[in-house]
VOTILO-587879 format. One line per 4 residues: number of its first residue (from 1); their letters; for each residue x, y, z of N, C-alpha, C. Coordinates in pm, 1 decimal, m for minus. Example, Ala and Ser with C-alpha at 12.3 -4.5 7.8 and 13.67 -1.06 7.14 Angstrom:
// residues 2
1) AS) 1319.0/m569.0/780.0/1230.0/m450.0/780.0/1320.0/m330.0/780.0 ~ 1285.0/m225.0/708.0/1367.0/m106.0/714.0/1290.0/3.0/787.0
This chain:
// residues 159
1) MSKL) m1572.9/1499.5/207.0/m1490.1/1600.3/143.2/m1501.4/1580.2/m7.2 ~ m1521.0/1684.9/m78.8/m1539.9/1673.5/m223.0/m1410.6/1631.1/m292.0 ~ m1425.1/1571.4/m409.0/m1307.3/1527.8/m484.2/m1220.9/1645.7/m523.0 ~ m1283.8/1758.8/m553.0/m1208.7/1877.8/m590.0/m1120.7/1923.0/m474.8
5) LRKL) m1175.8/1923.8/m352.4/m1097.4/1964.1/m236.5/m983.2/1866.4/m211.9 ~ m1008.5/1736.4/m230.8/m902.1/1636.8/m214.7/m789.3/1661.6/m314.6 ~ m825.5/1693.0/m438.0/m723.5/1717.5/m539.6/m647.8/1846.2/m513.0 ~ m714.1/1944.6/m455.4/m647.5/2070.5/m423.9/m562.9/2060.2/m298.3
9) FLPL) m597.9/1968.7/m207.6/m527.6/1961.4/m82.1/m385.7/1906.5/m97.0 ~ m364.4/1811.8/m187.2/m231.4/1753.7/m203.7/m126.2/1859.5/m234.4 ~ m145.8/1946.9/m333.3/m44.9/2051.1/m355.4/m31.7/2144.9/m235.2 ~ m142.3/2172.7/m167.7/m136.2/2258.7/m49.5/m50.7/2193.9/58.7
13) AMGV) m76.7/2066.6/87.4/m1.4/1997.8/192.8/146.3/1990.2/158.9 ~ 176.7/1954.1/37.0/316.8/1943.4/m1.7/383.8/2080.3/m0.4 ~ 312.8/2181.6/m49.9/370.7/2315.5/m53.1/394.8/2370.8/85.5 ~ 297.4/2354.5/172.7/312.0/2405.5/309.3/420.3/2329.4/383.3
17) AALG) 418.0/2197.1/372.2/514.1/2117.4/447.5/655.2/2126.5/391.0 ~ 668.2/2119.7/259.6/801.6/2115.0/200.2/864.6/2253.3/183.5 ~ 787.2/2351.5/143.7/843.1/2483.9/119.5/845.4/2571.2/243.0 ~ 772.0/2533.3/343.2/780.3/2603.5/469.9/670.7/2704.7/491.7
21) ASTA) 571.2/2665.2/566.8/472.6/2761.3/613.8/540.6/2841.8/722.8 ~ 470.5/2938.8/776.0/533.4/3018.8/880.7/568.5/2933.2/1001.4 ~ 504.0/2817.8/1015.1/536.6/2728.5/1125.5/552.1/2584.9/1074.7 ~ 634.5/2563.9/974.8/659.5/2429.0/925.1/745.6/2355.0/1025.9
25) QAVS) 709.2/2231.8/1053.8/778.6/2153.6/1155.5/807.0/2014.2/1103.3 ~ 907.7/1951.3/1159.9/938.3/1811.3/1129.8/942.5/1735.8/1262.3 ~ 871.0/1624.8/1267.1/860.7/1545.0/1388.9/887.3/1400.2/1351.3 ~ 955.8/1326.7/1437.9/978.5/1184.6/1414.7/906.2/1103.2/1521.5
29) LGTL) 828.0/1005.7/1477.9/760.2/915.2/1570.1/843.5/789.7/1595.2 ~ 957.2/776.9/1527.0/1037.6/655.6/1540.2/968.3/539.4/1471.5 ~ 982.6/420.4/1526.3/919.3/300.8/1471.0/781.5/285.0/1533.5 ~ 677.4/280.3/1449.1/541.3/264.0/1500.6/523.0/124.1/1556.5
33) TSSP) 451.4/115.6/1668.0/416.7/m11.7/1730.5/266.3/m13.5/1753.3 ~ 219.0/m112.7/1828.9/75.8/m120.2/1858.1/33.7/m16.8/1962.2 ~ 129.7/47.9/2027.9/97.8/156.4/2120.8/83.7/286.1/2042.3 ~ m17.9/366.8/2073.6/m37.3/492.1/1998.6/81.6/587.1/2012.6
37) SFAT) 116.8/653.3/1902.7/219.3/757.3/1900.4/150.9/887.2/1862.2 ~ 193.8/997.9/1923.5/129.2/1126.8/1903.4/228.5/1229.5/1851.2 ~ 180.7/1320.6/1767.4/261.1/1434.5/1721.6/166.8/1550.2/1694.3 ~ 209.6/1671.4/1730.6/128.4/1790.7/1708.9/202.7/1889.5/1621.6
41) VATS) 132.7/1946.2/1525.7/184.4/2053.2/1440.6/92.6/2172.5/1465.0 ~ 149.0/2287.5/1504.1/64.1/2400.2/1542.3/133.5/2533.7/1517.2 ~ 53.9/2640.3/1528.5/103.4/2777.0/1522.8/32.2/2857.5/1630.2 ~ 96.5/2960.7/1681.3/31.7/3046.9/1780.4/m27.3/3171.3/1713.6
45) NTFD) m11.5/3184.0/1583.2/m60.8/3300.7/1509.8/m205.6/3280.8/1463.7 ~ m282.2/3387.9/1464.8/m421.7/3384.3/1420.5/m429.1/3377.0/1268.3 ~ m517.0/3291.5/1219.0/m540.9/3274.0/1075.2/m409.8/3256.6/998.2 ~ m326.8/3169.0/1047.3/m196.4/3143.8/987.1/m193.8/2999.3/937.7
49) SFGG) m114.9/2975.0/837.1/m99.3/2837.5/789.5/0.4/2765.9/878.8 ~ m20.2/2637.0/894.5/74.9/2553.2/966.8/94.4/2426.3/886.4 ~ 204.1/2362.5/905.4/228.9/2238.8/832.6/353.5/2171.8/883.0 ~ 371.2/2050.9/841.5/489.8/1978.5/880.7/487.8/1836.4/829.4
53) LINF) 601.5/1773.1/843.5/616.6/1631.9/808.4/633.2/1552.4/936.0 ~ 557.2/1446.4/948.7/569.5/1355.6/1062.1/622.0/1224.8/1005.7 ~ 745.8/1194.2/1039.8/815.1/1077.4/985.1/803.5/959.5/1081.1 ~ 796.9/840.0/1024.9/795.6/718.4/1105.9/845.3/602.9/1020.4
57) SLAS) 873.0/492.8/1086.3/914.0/373.3/1013.0/834.9/254.1/1064.8 ~ 832.0/149.8/983.6/768.2/23.4/1019.2/874.2/m85.9/1015.1 ~ 882.6/m164.1/1121.3/982.1/m270.8/1128.7/941.5/m391.7/1044.9 ~ 811.5/m410.9/1025.6/762.0/m522.7/945.4/633.0/m478.6/876.1
61) ASNI) 583.1/m564.0/788.4/458.2/m532.3/719.0/349.2/m505.6/821.1 ~ 273.8/m398.0/801.6/175.7/m356.5/901.5/55.7/m289.6/838.1 ~ m52.9/m287.8/914.5/m168.7/m203.2/886.8/m157.4/m89.4/986.7 ~ m182.5/33.3/943.9/m177.5/142.7/1039.7/m310.0/216.7/1041.4
65) SVSL) m343.2/267.3/1158.5/m461.4/350.5/1177.0/m415.6/487.1/1223.9 ~ m479.8/589.9/1172.2/m441.5/727.5/1199.2/m566.4/807.6/1231.7 ~ m559.4/888.5/1336.8/m666.1/985.5/1359.9/m602.9/1122.8/1366.3 ~ m674.3/1220.2/1313.9/m625.7/1357.4/1309.3/m727.3/1444.6/1380.6
69) QGLN) m682.8/1509.4/1486.8/m770.8/1594.8/1567.0/m733.1/1740.0/1546.1 ~ m824.9/1819.6/1493.2/m800.8/1961.9/1474.7/m803.3/2034.4/1607.9 ~ m709.1/2126.1/1628.3/m700.8/2204.9/1751.0/m721.0/2351.4/1714.6 ~ m843.4/2399.4/1723.3/m876.1/2536.5/1684.5/m827.4/2566.2/1542.7
73) ALFA) m850.8/2471.5/1453.8/m808.1/2487.9/1314.8/m931.9/2507.3/1226.7 ~ m922.4/2601.9/1135.5/m1031.0/2620.2/1039.2/m1034.2/2504.0/941.4 ~ m917.2/2453.2/908.8/m904.4/2338.3/820.6/m772.9/2268.0/854.0 ~ m774.9/2137.2/856.8/m652.1/2059.3/874.4/m669.6/1927.0/802.0
77) GGVL) m563.7/1879.9/742.1/m568.8/1752.8/671.9/m430.2/1696.6/653.7 ~ m424.4/1574.1/605.8/m295.3/1509.3/589.5/m294.0/1410.7/474.5 ~ m174.1/1375.1/435.9/m149.9/1279.6/327.7/m35.7/1189.3/372.0 ~ m44.2/1060.1/340.8/62.6/964.5/372.3/149.0/944.4/248.7
81) FDSS) 281.9/948.0/268.2/377.8/926.4/160.1/475.0/816.3/198.3 ~ 523.7/742.7/97.1/631.2/646.3/121.7/765.5/718.1/113.0 ~ 874.6/642.8/123.4/1008.1/703.9/124.9/1045.2/770.4/m7.2 ~ 976.7/735.0/m116.7/999.7/799.3/m246.6/904.0/915.8/m269.7
85) FNQI) 828.6/951.6/m168.2/731.0/1059.3/m169.7/615.7/1032.9/m266.6 ~ 578.6/905.5/m281.4/459.2/867.8/m356.9/341.8/865.6/m260.0 ~ 229.6/927.5/m297.6/113.7/931.4/m209.9/53.6/793.2/m195.3 ~ 14.4/759.8/m71.5/m50.8/632.5/m41.8/m191.4/664.0/6.9
89) GDTF) m291.4/611.8/m58.9/m429.5/633.2/m16.1/m477.4/774.4/m42.3 ~ m592.5/804.8/17.4/m655.3/934.9/m0.7/m611.6/1033.2/106.3 ~ m639.8/1159.3/82.6/m619.9/1264.0/181.5/m715.2/1238.5/297.6 ~ m669.1/1257.8/420.5/m758.5/1247.1/534.6/m766.7/1383.0/602.4
93) IADS) m881.9/1410.7/662.0/m906.5/1543.5/717.7/m920.6/1535.4/869.4 ~ m917.0/1652.5/933.2/m928.6/1659.8/1078.7/m1058.5/1596.4/1126.0 ~ m1052.8/1542.6/1246.5/m1166.3/1479.1/1312.3/m1216.2/1357.7/1235.5 ~ m1121.6/1284.0/1178.7/m1155.6/1161.1/1108.1/m1049.0/1055.7/1138.5
97) VASF) m1079.1/932.1/1100.8/m986.2/820.7/1118.2/m959.4/761.5/980.6 ~ m833.6/732.1/953.2/m795.7/671.0/825.2/m716.5/544.1/854.2 ~ m729.9/445.7/768.4/m655.2/320.8/780.4/m579.0/295.7/651.8 ~ m458.8/244.2/666.8/m374.0/210.4/552.9/m331.3/65.6/572.3
101) SNLS) m362.2/m18.9/474.0/m340.6/m163.2/487.6/m218.7/m211.0/410.9 ~ m159.0/m317.5/464.4/m50.7/m390.0/399.3/67.1/m301.2/358.4 ~ 109.7/m213.7/448.4/228.7/m133.1/421.9/351.1/m218.6/451.5 ~ 448.6/m215.7/364.1/570.1/m294.2/386.0/661.3/m222.3/485.3
105) SGSY) 760.2/m292.5/534.6/854.8/m228.9/626.6/928.6/m118.0/552.3 ~ 966.9/m14.2/625.1/1037.3/97.4/562.7/998.9/229.4/625.5 ~ 1035.5/337.7/558.9/1012.1/472.9/609.8/893.2/538.1/538.8 ~ 816.8/615.2/615.3/698.3/683.2/565.3/690.8/821.9/627.6
109) SFAL) 607.5/908.9/568.4/586.1/1043.9/621.5/439.9/1083.3/605.0 ~ 387.5/1151.0/706.5/259.0/1217.6/695.6/288.7/1364.1/671.0 ~ 228.9/1422.1/568.6/237.2/1566.4/547.1/107.3/1624.3/599.9 ~ 117.0/1709.8/700.2/0.5/1774.5/758.5/2.5/1921.5/724.3
113) AGVS) m114.1/1978.2/702.1/m124.0/2121.3/673.4/m261.3/2169.8/715.3 ~ m270.5/2299.0/739.9/m398.6/2355.8/776.8/m388.7/2505.2/798.8 ~ m499.9/2561.6/842.3/m508.7/2703.9/872.0/m564.9/2717.3/1012.8 ~ m496.1/2796.9/1095.8/m539.1/2813.8/1235.0/m655.1/2910.9/1246.0
117) GTGG) m726.8/2900.9/1356.7/m834.4/2994.7/1386.8/m781.4/3109.8/1470.5 ~ m871.6/3179.5/1536.8/m835.7/3291.7/1622.2/m746.7/3244.5/1736.9 ~ m633.5/3310.5/1754.6/m542.7/3274.7/1864.0/m453.0/3156.3/1834.2 ~ m445.9/3114.4/1710.2/m358.5/3002.4/1673.7/m433.4/2871.0/1670.9
121) GGAT) m365.2/2768.0/1630.7/m426.9/2635.8/1624.0/m333.8/2537.5/1557.5 ~ m382.2/2416.9/1538.1/m299.9/2314.1/1477.0/m375.9/2183.6/1467.4 ~ m301.2/2074.7/1466.2/m360.6/1942.2/1456.0/m270.8/1841.9/1527.0 ~ m332.4/1744.5/1590.2/m259.5/1635.8/1654.6/m288.6/1507.0/1579.7
125) LTAY) m183.8/1436.1/1542.9/m193.5/1309.2/1472.0/m166.4/1197.4/1572.3 ~ m252.0/1097.0/1573.9/m232.2/977.6/1655.4/m222.1/859.8/1558.9 ~ m115.5/781.4/1570.4/m96.4/669.0/1478.4/m50.1/545.9/1554.8 ~ m93.2/429.9/1509.3/m41.9/303.9/1563.5/m45.9/197.3/1455.2
129) AAAV) 35.2/94.5/1475.5/48.7/m11.7/1375.8/m2.9/m143.8/1431.5 ~ m53.1/m226.3/1343.6/m93.3/m363.2/1377.2/m28.1/m454.1/1273.9 ~ 38.7/m556.4/1320.1/110.5/m646.2/1229.0/14.3/m716.0/1134.3 ~ 59.0/m736.3/1013.3/m16.7/m811.6/913.6/18.5/m958.1/932.7
133) PEPE) m81.3/m1044.5/955.3/m50.4/m1186.6/974.2/17.0/m1246.1/850.4 ~ 119.3/m1325.2/873.6/189.7/m1393.6/765.7/107.6/m1515.1/721.4 ~ 125.2/m1560.8/598.0/51.4/m1679.7/552.2/74.6/m1801.7/641.5 ~ 194.4/m1811.6/700.0/223.7/m1924.1/788.5/132.2/m1923.6/910.8
137) SYAM) 93.2/m1805.0/957.1/3.1/m1794.6/1071.7/m132.5/m1854.0/1038.1 ~ m181.5/m1824.8/918.9/m309.8/m1881.1/876.2/m299.1/m2032.1/859.5 ~ m188.4/m2079.5/807.4/m168.5/m2224.0/790.7/m169.0/m2294.6/925.8 ~ m102.2/m2234.2/1025.5/m99.7/m2294.0/1159.8/m240.1/m2294.2/1220.3
141) LLAG) m316.1/m2186.6/1199.9/m452.3/m2179.1/1251.5/m537.9/m2289.1/1189.9 ~ m530.8/m2304.3/1058.5/m609.5/m2407.4/991.3/m567.6/m2547.9/1034.1 ~ m437.8/m2568.7/1051.2/m390.3/m2700.5/1096.1/m443.3/m2730.7/1236.3 ~ m440.8/m2631.7/1324.2/m492.3/m2650.9/1460.1/m640.7/m2680.2/1461.4
145) LGML) m716.7/m2607.4/1380.2/m860.8/m2633.6/1372.1/m887.8/m2773.1/1315.5 ~ m807.5/m2812.1/1217.1/m822.0/m2946.4/1159.5/m795.5/m3055.0/1263.4 ~ m695.6/m3034.7/1345.7/m665.4/m3133.5/1451.0/m778.4/m3139.1/1553.3 ~ m834.4/m3022.8/1589.2/m947.4/m3022.9/1682.5/m1066.6/m3096.0/1624.0
149) MLIV) m1093.8/m3075.7/1496.3/m1204.8/m3145.1/1431.8/m1180.7/m3295.9/1430.1 ~ m1057.3/m3336.2/1406.6/m1023.2/m3478.4/1405.7/m1044.3/m3539.2/1543.4 ~ m1003.3/m3471.7/1647.8/m1020.0/m3522.1/1785.1/m1167.8/m3536.2/1818.5 ~ m1247.4/m3434.5/1785.3/m1391.1/m3439.6/1813.1/m1455.4/m3553.9/1735.0
153) RRRG) m1414.7/m3571.5/1613.0/m1472.3/m3677.3/1529.4/m1438.5/m3815.7/1584.4 ~ m1315.1/m3833.7/1632.7/m1275.1/m3963.7/1688.0/m1347.7/m3995.2/1816.7 ~ m1384.9/m3891.1/1890.1/m1456.7/m3912.9/2016.6/m1606.7/m3930.0/1993.1 ~ m1647.9/m3934.2/1873.7/m1787.9/m3956.3/1843.9/m1872.1/m3829.4/1845.2
157) GSM) m1807.7/m3714.3/1831.0/m1881.1/m3589.2/1821.2/m1912.0/m3523.4/1953.0 ~ m1870.4/m3581.9/2065.3/m1895.6/m3515.8/2194.5/m1764.7/m3506.0/2271.5 ~ m1755.5/m3403.2/2350.7/m1631.8/m3382.5/2429.4/m1649.6/m3441.9/2563.2
């Protein structure tokens, strides 16, 4: 996607989602977990704009992965915002996967927008979270590996 289209999409997404397209919707995914969560924003009208906000929260620091599947849409895309409505990362488009790393706990929103094809259309967002390992986890891993190396060394290098 060209940089120009990315820059133009942000005002489009915010305008459609916040000011209300003919089918603006709000959906809550609740707290994201490692199990995929799904939300669809759609319209039944031909060549109509659709949009909405998909809200979710994170219980702890997480990495999230998002895929956006266009459903008979001429164009569909999304933007991730934090609770202060600051954009996080780049715009992502339909039929692609985006990842967002090291998000802190709190509330977030995806703003989705697009234009339907003949007979209506929309987009389905699939999102899931993966916990970010704490530094203590890495310390425990290194300590365990160090102990294994010590045991192997004391046994003369053979198990």
